[in-house]
N, C-alpha and C positions, 0 to 999 in steps of 0.2 A: 588405441581407440581415440576418436576426437570429441573434442567438448562440443555439446547441443547448444545452441542459444535457447534460452526459457524466460519465457515472461509470463505475468499474472498481472491480472486487476481486481481493485477489492472496490467493496462499496460499502461505504458507512452513514447511517443515516441519522448517527449520534444517539439514537433510542435503543438499538439491539447490537449484537455481537456483528462486526463487518462481516462481510461475506463474500466469497470467491465470486467474482463474475466473469472473468476470462481468463484462460489459462492456452498456454501453446507453447510449442518447439519450432526450432529453425524458422523457417518463412513465415508461421504464423506467428511465432513470437516476436519477429521483427515487425510484423503488420501491426500488431496489438501495441508496440511501442510508437511506431508511426501515428498510429490514430490517435494515443495519447498524447503526443507533443502538437499533432494538428489542431487539438483542442484544449490545449494549454493547461494539461494536467502534468504534474510533476511526476518526473521519474527518478526512483528513489535505488537504485543498485545494491542488492545483500543478497550474494551467490547461496548463501547458507541457507537465508528467510525464506529463498525461491525454494530451496530441494526439498524444506520442511514443510512447505504447502503444497505442491506440485500432485500429492496424492489427493487430495480433494477433489470432490466433483463440483461442479458450476452448482452455485447456490448453497452450498455446505458453509455454514458459519464456521470462521476460525477457531482453532481449540484455544480452550482456556491458558493452557501453558503457554501460548505465544500472545497473549494479549497486550504485553509490556511492550514487546517488540512491536506490534502493530500499533500500539498507540505511539511509540516514537515517529514510526514512519508517518503515522497521522499528522501528529505535531509540526514534524518536518515540513509535510506538505502544505498545513496551513499557514506555519511562518512566510514559508516562500510566496504564498498566496496574500499577503498581510492581512491575514485574519485571526481571529481568537475565539475562544467557547464562548456562549452566551452566559452571562454572568460572570465572567473572570475577570477579575481585577488584577494587574500586577502586581507585584509585591511592591511596597516602599522602600526606596533606599535610606538606609539609617544614615543620617548626617550629622 
């Protein structure tokens, strides 16, 4: 059995749980990635996480059991874009 390309798109507004806004396999997965790259959306690859989310329907919130994993993905994307959460202050280094 050959491996299938899979891709997901998530939306997070900072107020509610992230939601699945796109999902595809093979050609559609590659198109999702192309569109994301064209719009400067960071790409995060995690095959196990994708498999955990592929059963969701479009518009579904991510399961609570995956909040931490998705929070790490969102933090990764924010760091790549030079952003930080509103009201967040970096920890002060001890001197």
